[in-house]
ROMI-602861 format. One line per 5 residues: number of its first residue (from 1); their letters; for each residue x, y, z of C-alpha. Coordinates in steps of 0.001 Angstrom, whole numbers. Example, Ala and Ser with C-alpha at 12.3 -4.5 7.8 and 13.67 -1.06 7.14 Angstrom:
// ROMI-602861
1 = as = 12300 -4500 7800; 13670 -1060 7140
This chain:
// ROMI-602861
1 = mirtp = 27 150 -197; 1325 3432 -997; 785 6046 1959; 845 9830 1059; 3031 11650 3304
6 = lrpla = 1493 13971 5775; 3876 16971 5024; 4916 16838 1294; 8179 18768 775; 6852 20551 -2354
11 = rilda = 3551 21950 -968; 5320 23329 2141; 7658 25209 162; 5025 26542 -2086; 2909 27663 1174
16 = rekge = 5911 29377 2690; 6581 31320 -397; 2820 32296 -556; 2803 32956 2952; 480 30239 4097
21 = npdki = 756 28138 7047; 2375 25030 6471; 503 23191 9468; -2998 23428 7568; -1426 20721 4860
26 = ereni = -652 18421 7443; -4111 18658 8989; -5956 18349 5688; -3964 15106 4735; -4753 13769 8316
31 = rlrhe = -8551 14480 7719; -8472 12907 4225; -6603 9915 5444; -9132 9280 8175; -12017 9552 5681
36 = dmrdr = -10786 6981 3526; -10050 4750 6548; -13805 5224 7636; -15174 4587 4092; -13240 1381 3971
41 = arara = -14566 219 7203; -17814 1109 6612; -17535 -1019 3265; -16262 -3950 4857; -18893 -3782 7580
46 = egrlf = -21743 -3607 5207; -20190 -6628 3409; -20260 -8764 6472; -23825 -7883 7265; -24950 -8751 4005
51 = vlala = -23135 -12217 4299; -24559 -12662 7607; -28128 -11459 6431; -28073 -14005 3546; -26977 -16770 5635
56 = ffcaf = -29788 -15984 8341; -32275 -15863 5089; -31401 -19267 3859; -31469 -20946 7567; -34845 -19520 7767
61 = gtvgi = -35993 -20669 4519; -34723 -24094 4796; -36709 -24288 8184; -39713 -23083 6735; -39736 -25435 3776
66 = rmgvl = -39114 -28291 6131; -42152 -27137 8293; -44176 -27050 5385; -43309 -30684 4015; -44023 -32198 7428
71 = astep = -47172 -30264 7770; -48563 -31757 4314; -47352 -35227 5243; -49270 -37961 7153; -47869 -38276 10847
76 = aepra = -45458 -41194 11678; -43355 -41934 14642; -39462 -41026 13797; -37487 -44396 13193; -33658 -44616 13740
81 = aasgt = -31706 -45397 10521; -30901 -49006 10080; -28999 -51007 7646; -30512 -53619 5323; -33047 -53563 2869
86 = ailan = -36541 -52300 3455; -39548 -54437 3787; -41862 -54210 1235; -45324 -54775 2338; -47492 -53696 -694
91 = radit = -49371 -56700 -2238; -51833 -56793 -5205; -55308 -57553 -5008; -56888 -60767 -6523; -59868 -61020 -8466
96 = drngr = -62233 -63086 -10195; -62716 -63084 -13833; -65477 -60367 -13481; -63512 -58074 -11397; -65136 -59339 -8113
101 = llatn = -62693 -58745 -5072; -61034 -61935 -3571; -58196 -60816 -1404; -57150 -57368 -685; -55023 -55278 1961
106 = lvtys = -56332 -53942 5166; -54175 -51583 7134; -53964 -52784 11032; -51582 -52711 13802; -49321 -54800 15751
111 = lyaqp = -48944 -54936 19394; -45575 -54814 21130; -44270 -53804 24924; -40880 -52241 25836; -40566 -53656 29473
116 = psmid = -38361 -50971 30766; -40862 -48053 29912; -43765 -49762 31712; -45255 -48400 34787; -47034 -51286 36273
121 = phsav = -46336 -54635 34494; -48620 -56842 36673; -51666 -54485 35998; -50956 -54359 32523; -50821 -58152 31997
126 = aalmr = -54128 -58504 33868; -55484 -55941 31614; -54068 -57726 28532; -55589 -61059 29302; -59088 -59460 29636
131 = ifpdl = -58578 -58263 25822; -56668 -61364 24741; -57696 -64366 26618; -55575 -66592 24361; -52326 -65169 25824
136 = dedrl = -50063 -67116 28320; -50564 -64880 31527; -47419 -66547 33353; -45217 -66335 30286; -45964 -62729 29583
141 = lrqft = -45462 -61852 33382; -42170 -63268 32953; -41308 -61259 30008; -42526 -58194 31301; -40528 -58153 34650
146 = gerkf = -37398 -60016 32963; -34583 -58301 31310; -36045 -58191 27758; -36181 -54973 26101; -38553 -56021 23641
151 = vwikr = -41866 -58181 23513; -44125 -59046 20532; -47746 -59620 21912; -49976 -59764 19045; -48828 -59731 15253
156 = rispe = -52004 -58105 14460; -54966 -56847 16197; -58484 -54906 15372; -59125 -51550 15837; -61515 -52168 18777
161 = qmqmv = -58471 -54063 20717; -56164 -51460 19769; -58666 -49007 21494; -58957 -51079 24422; -55324 -51539 24716
166 = hdigd = -54771 -47806 24589; -56946 -47474 27362; -54715 -49277 29343; -52816 -46171 29204; -49279 -47673 29749
171 = pgllf = -46130 -46167 28229; -44494 -49301 27455; -47456 -50851 25343; -46775 -49564 21754; -48378 -50239 18327
176 = gprem = -46776 -50834 14883; -48390 -50233 11665; -49278 -53523 9717; -50621 -54503 6368; -52377 -57650 6410
181 = rlypn = -54347 -59597 3827; -58025 -60062 3920; -60394 -62281 2140; -63821 -60509 2131; -65876 -63661 1222
186 = galas = -64508 -65900 4073; -64051 -69574 3207; -65512 -69147 -512; -62631 -70430 -2977; -60636 -70866 12
191 = hilgg = -58403 -73834 -1704; -57959 -71514 -4569; -56687 -68717 -2625; -54904 -70913 -167; -53677 -67932 2380
196 = sgfgr = -50913 -65828 3650; -48761 -64873 6300; -45841 -62601 7477; -42474 -62814 6409; -39615 -60574 7545
201 = egvhs = -41175 -58615 10420; -40171 -55329 11921; -41705 -52910 14228; -43247 -50652 11619; -43745 -52926 8855
206 = aevig = -44013 -56501 8003; -43687 -58662 4970; -46936 -60395 3272; -45881 -63574 1682; -48118 -66388 223
211 = tagve = -48671 -69751 1977; -50242 -72060 -78; -52755 -71849 -3171; -52634 -69004 -5729; -51286 -66686 -2976
216 = kafdg = -48078 -68691 -2853; -47928 -69555 -6538; -47985 -66014 -7675; -46278 -64568 -4541; -43516 -62903 -6846
221 = wlrdp = -45964 -61255 -9298; -48197 -59871 -6302; -45323 -58277 -4696; -43627 -57129 -7900; -43663 -53151 -7860
226 = anegr = -43467 -53347 -11538; -47129 -54508 -11965; -47884 -51008 -10281; -50904 -51902 -8386; -52785 -54028 -11103
231 = plels = -54676 -56895 -9646; -54103 -60604 -10228; -57346 -61489 -12311; -58317 -65193 -11964; -60360 -67234 -14371
236 = idltv = -62918 -68547 -11688; -66278 -66812 -11492; -67572 -66278 -8183; -70924 -66247 -8392; -70499 -69983 -9923
241 = qaave = -68320 -70966 -7373; -70542 -69832 -4601; -73128 -72098 -6225; -71183 -75072 -6783; -69774 -75040 -3166
246 = rvldg = -73321 -74824 -2000; -74902 -77597 -3763; -71751 -80011 -3264; -72117 -79193 445; -75621 -80142 434
251 = gmqlm = -74943 -83096 -1821; -72313 -84281 720; -74666 -84302 3392; -77630 -85669 1688; -74902 -88632 562
256 = nakgg = -73309 -88876 4058; -70053 -88260 2189; -66759 -87632 4159; -65485 -85392 1868; -66152 -83846 -1898
261 = tailm = -64507 -82058 -4792; -66277 -80124 -7918; -64496 -78976 -10874; -66116 -76908 -13639; -63546 -76113 -16592
266 = dahsg = -63795 -74551 -20003; -63593 -77162 -22314; -61450 -75494 -24756; -59416 -72870 -22907; -58855 -75133 -19926
271 = evisl = -59748 -71941 -17699; -61143 -73251 -14250; -64540 -71528 -13638; -64871 -73094 -10196; -62759 -75464 -8136
276 = aslpd = -64273 -76603 -4830; -63016 -79143 -2352; -65105 -79484 1299; -64584 -79487 4135; -62780 -76074 3877
281 = fdpnd = -61433 -73463 5923; -61229 -69482 6109; -57953 -68138 4803; -58453 -65482 7418; -57629 -67828 9839
286 = rpapp = -55936 -70508 7833; -55675 -73667 10306; -52108 -75430 10915; -51126 -78458 9012; -52068 -81721 11016
291 = asgdp = -49303 -82958 12928; -50343 -86547 12751; -53158 -88940 10935; -54471 -88880 7294; -53606 -85273 5760
296 = sdspi = -56959 -85652 3733; -58816 -85317 7051; -57680 -81694 7524; -59641 -79094 5986; -56763 -77526 4269
301 = fnrav = -56321 -80664 2042; -57314 -79529 -1642; -58847 -82822 -2863; -59504 -81336 -6447; -55542 -81038 -6690
306 = qgvye = -53822 -83029 -4006; -56230 -85782 -3818; -54951 -88590 -5936; -57579 -91506 -6328; -58554 -94508 -8585
311 = lgsty = -61354 -92788 -10339; -62816 -96086 -11928; -64946 -96529 -14956; -64215 -92631 -15903; -61184 -93923 -17573
316 = kiftv = -63031 -96482 -19970; -63560 -93604 -22313; -59948 -93168 -22982; -59499 -96778 -23855; -62235 -96592 -26322
321 = aqale = -60988 -93549 -27475; -57774 -94866 -28369; -58827 -97961 -30037; -61232 -95939 -32315; -58295 -93666 -32995
326 = lglvt = -56003 -96523 -34080; -58827 -98108 -36058; -58895 -101339 -33991; -62651 -100680 -33511; -65880 -98621 -34493
331 = pdtii = -68741 -97678 -32191; -70585 -101115 -33368; -67805 -103350 -33161; -68900 -106327 -31184; -66765 -107044 -28010
336 = dttsp = -66931 -110328 -25839; -68258 -109524 -22596; -68528 -113115 -20798; -68042 -112354 -17218; -65948 -113230 -15357
341 = mawgr = -62894 -112948 -17291; -59969 -115358 -16552; -56527 -114021 -16845; -53854 -116305 -15023; -55055 -116441 -11427
346 = frird = -56989 -113067 -11707; -60739 -112625 -12363; -62254 -109637 -13909; -65993 -109235 -13363; -68734 -106817 -14154
351 = frnyg = -70615 -105206 -11818; -73768 -107055 -13665; -73925 -109930 -16040; -74136 -107848 -19365; -74528 -111121 -21730
356 = peqsv = -71857 -112545 -23682; -71158 -110013 -26105; -71861 -106115 -26733; -71015 -103383 -28890; -68487 -100857 -28512
361 = tnviv = -70755 -98276 -27729; -72670 -100490 -24988; -69640 -101265 -23400; -69388 -97662 -22337; -73130 -97224 -21883
366 = kssnv = -73089 -100387 -19596; -69737 -99633 -18204; -68207 -103255 -18752; -64856 -103820 -17357; -64529 -107059 -19298
371 = gtari = -65219 -105395 -22564; -62846 -102580 -22115; -60217 -105110 -20754; -60514 -106667 -23993; -60117 -103549 -26061
376 = aleig = -57215 -102699 -23851; -55381 -105851 -24871; -55794 -105133 -28485; -54062 -101634 -27849; -51146 -103087 -25739
381 = garqk = -49615 -101666 -22740; -46967 -99720 -24560; -49282 -97677 -26544; -51478 -97465 -23719; -49060 -95643 -21421
386 = tflds = -47963 -93242 -24188; -51857 -92276 -24738; -52463 -91626 -21211; -49265 -89605 -20897; -50306 -87575 -24076
391 = lglla = -53722 -86760 -21921; -51413 -85626 -19139; -52549 -88313 -16483; -49070 -89343 -15722; -47580 -86160 -14584
396 = ptaie = -48689 -83576 -12067; -51082 -80852 -13670; -49339 -77549 -14534; -52310 -75565 -12640; -51084 -72267 -10796
401 = laeap = -51522 -73842 -7249; -48612 -74478 -4828; -50046 -77754 -3994; -50038 -79226 -7751; -46565 -80129 -8173
406 = garpl = -46753 -82579 -5245; -49806 -84360 -6468; -48094 -87017 -8948; -50213 -89726 -10250; -49702 -93456 -9121
411 = fpqrt = -49147 -95827 -11780; -46706 -98783 -12507; -43174 -97327 -12861; -41131 -99929 -14390; -43238 -102747 -15874
416 = wpeis = -46562 -102274 -17396; -47925 -105979 -17503; -50874 -107131 -19393; -53229 -107228 -15979; -52260 -103707 -15535
421 = tmtis = -53114 -102836 -19063; -56522 -104478 -18312; -57244 -103168 -15017; -55983 -99505 -15989; -58192 -99767 -18769
426 = yghgi = -61170 -99378 -16453; -59493 -97160 -13802; -58078 -99441 -11380; -54257 -99667 -10692; -53794 -96162 -11768
431 = saspl = -54739 -92809 -9376; -54724 -89179 -10343; -56323 -86249 -9198; -60208 -84991 -10269; -58449 -82057 -11774
436 = hlaaa = -56279 -84606 -14084; -59754 -86131 -14840; -61483 -82726 -15921; -58584 -81736 -18206; -58494 -85222 -19879
441 = yatmv = -62167 -85415 -20657; -61814 -81638 -22098; -59180 -83077 -24350; -61485 -85931 -25244; -64803 -83539 -26228
446 = nggtr = -63519 -80249 -27368; -62282 -81552 -30760; -59196 -83545 -29557; -56712 -81034 -28753; -54579 -81232 -25423
451 = vtptl = -56220 -78861 -22582; -53781 -77539 -19824; -56013 -76279 -16570; -55189 -72893 -15557; -56560 -70304 -13108
456 = rrlpe = -55341 -67196 -15106; -57940 -65718 -17055; -56626 -65895 -20727; -57347 -63251 -23310; -58069 -66016 -25951
461 = pvvgp = -57724 -69976 -25645; -54317 -71470 -26460; -54832 -74504 -28780; -53036 -77445 -27426; -51357 -80188 -29538
466 = rvise = -53630 -82799 -30896; -54220 -85991 -29447; -57279 -87715 -31068; -59059 -86562 -34563; -62098 -84357 -34598
471 = atsat = -63923 -87430 -35927; -63033 -89507 -32958; -64106 -86766 -30416; -67351 -86335 -31984; -67883 -90262 -31682
476 = irgml = -66926 -90004 -28073; -69463 -87143 -27263; -72166 -89316 -28590; -71219 -92179 -26464; -71264 -89802 -23439
481 = rdvvq = -74249 -88602 -24163; -75849 -92235 -24750; -74617 -93029 -21196; -76659 -90430 -19594; -79869 -91261 -22067
486 = qgtas = -79731 -95192 -21714; -76809 -95882 -18938; -75541 -95420 -15672; -75996 -91718 -15387; -79738 -91186 -16243
491 = faevp = -79759 -88845 -13077; -77657 -86323 -14791; -80305 -85597 -17366; -81028 -81746 -16999; -84389 -80462 -18899
496 = gyavg = -82989 -77951 -21462; -79103 -78658 -21493; -78082 -81886 -23046; -75484 -83549 -20777; -73049 -86193 -21411
501 = gktgt = -71010 -88111 -19134; -69327 -91059 -17643; -69819 -92518 -13950; -66943 -94281 -11865; -67061 -96190 -8637
506 = adkpl = -63701 -97384 -7275; -63109 -99136 -4058; -60901 -96869 -1606; -57555 -98526 -843; -56227 -99062 2613
511 = rngrg = -53965 -96602 4022; -51089 -98986 3857; -51817 -99857 519; -52406 -103617 994; -56215 -104161 -241
516 = yeedk = -59242 -102316 -47; -61735 -100689 2415; -64914 -102757 2787; -67905 -100649 1801; -65841 -97482 1161
521 = viatf = -65581 -95991 -2415; -64600 -93137 -4192; -67581 -92037 -6612; -66996 -89847 -9494; -68876 -88342 -12222
526 = agvfp = -67294 -86598 -15041; -69919 -84762 -17061; -69848 -82426 -20478; -72380 -80035 -21125; -74114 -79224 -23781
531 = ahdpk = -73293 -83069 -25185; -73490 -81814 -28879; -70949 -79146 -28662; -69474 -79107 -25123; -68339 -75957 -23574
536 = yvlvv = -67534 -76913 -20103; -66452 -79905 -18495; -67650 -81059 -14689; -66284 -83402 -12280; -67640 -84149 -8855
541 = tldep = -65949 -86566 -6614; -67336 -87780 -3245; -65268 -89712 -810; -67211 -92513 958; -70658 -91653 -186
546 = setsg = -73903 -93674 636; -77223 -92935 -345; -79737 -94157 2342; -82858 -93635 953; -83610 -97214 -31
551 = peprr = -83856 -100189 2172; -80054 -100724 1571; -77186 -98293 1153; -76046 -97402 -2236; -72742 -96281 -3011
556 = tagwt = -72322 -96240 -6587; -71884 -93037 -8291; -74767 -93059 -10548; -76832 -92909 -7141; -74486 -90301 -5298
561 = avpva = -72097 -88191 -7482; -74496 -87923 -10667; -77456 -86467 -8856; -75088 -83647 -7271; -73388 -82881 -10626
566 = aeiir = -76952 -82523 -12324; -78105 -80105 -9699; -74606 -78213 -9929; -75423 -78057 -14043; -78977 -76959 -13257
571 = raapl = -77642 -73709 -11002; -74629 -72958 -12877; -75503 -73373 -16421; -77901 -70046 -16155; -74894 -68392 -14372
576 = lglrp = -72641 -69032 -17307; -74882 -67638 -19903; -75978 -70861 -21240; -79733 -70579 -22343; -81808 -74060 -22214
581 = eiess = -82145 -75154 -25944; -85648 -75599 -27400; -86315 -77938 -30034; -89809 -77803 -32009; -91309 -81317 -33002
586 = aadgv = -92486 -80851 -36818; -94564 -83845 -36425; -96904 -82699 -33577; -95871 -78951 -33375; -95027 -79435 -29585
591 = tlarn = -92145 -77590 -28185; -90036 -79695 -26208; -86787 -78915 -24063; -83458 -80732 -25618; -82930 -84090 -23833
């Protein structure tokens, strides 16, 4: 910095020459220097004040913005930051094919305790026992008075229970938000939905995961944020499902059956319209699996999918269809039906003596074991096995249920001797689920293309590989119609809806697999409607039925499963949009319902 001298010599000499006082020059320079110093100090102070004011403005602006954000959001308890992935609690809804709600989410709360913060643990335990009688009082008291810092009390509570706990007034009893799964229709379609539970849990959230049924099969899809909240649309019709379950329940009571199942399937697309298994359960409170005994006795056992049974004479149509396809027989071919049929040490008998010979059509109509066995011998074991495999009867079904992969059909694994070829032809010595049977019958009657059962609503049917020709399929439809009009399924006739189908009654095997139960059967009816152009397949199976209206109990499917199936068709067909078909008789001018 260059400083100007207070007494510059040139100005002093000039002032003396002019007779001026040289001291004035020094005083003037001092004054100017002080003014300059004052101006610089003022500028510096003003700059500091501006910076300080700007800092205060930014600070108060930040606080104000934060206060506005907090005021505009939902209140929540503060949480300490923790490492680890966040728990995703959001789960998509499940609806039926018409958008009716089957499963959704409900916001609720969990209840936990922090014992160090509790004022009076003994009083709190006594009050909690009045609200939750199922709690263990002694255990809860030990936890509250011990050294534990955190205690779970209830994973989820109702709003009423939350208010009662709040009224206790103990600061150590705290609530955590939860999102729980709600099934608004209760037990309806319970075996389809399955159920859900909590996976990873935290104080402030819990992971909802599927434990069975479609909830487990589609667990990843339901939890995927990429779906943007779109519901999972199933193929079932809730109205039809309710009607089927009601009729099946009534039929079980009338027929004194231990259990029952009914499957209604689209014959062309494989979409399952209804799948019922009784007894059932409420998925809002799913029971625990049985620790001992027969798993099929549990209400969570899905008889339609997990139940693997010998389905009896319903298999006869597969034998005849293959023989027709191979050109070995025609509907009018005469078959030796002399009973009993001896094969080594084995004897094959018919339920009744149908005479020494019958046509192939009558073998199906009268349900002759002997006639079917003779046709199977012409086919051979190797070709029979290949054909059944092409129908999907030798592998688990591909339906979207968590239980399906474990339901493996039972059949001879290594060898397929001739006696097995004969017994399998009429449904003995081979076991499958009712769902297997429904898919196979759909393949038989839809023109001959393979059907894969599904619980997803399809935008359009997926045509599977061809198994039999359209001509063979048409012949099979005619035979199934004859069974209802002239054979063992006469009670299946529903005015206005031409029904076709086949009955099957199989003795129930002992649990140890050595022999069969006495007077205990699995009765099955596999039906199609309308028979001339099938749109739907219906399979009804009853476990240990016994019709007791007559002098002696009757257990065959014609007396037990068939009437139940007829009532299901009578109730469900109008709900499916099928109008009764009316025929006019040109001979007498009388209008008749199609039979």
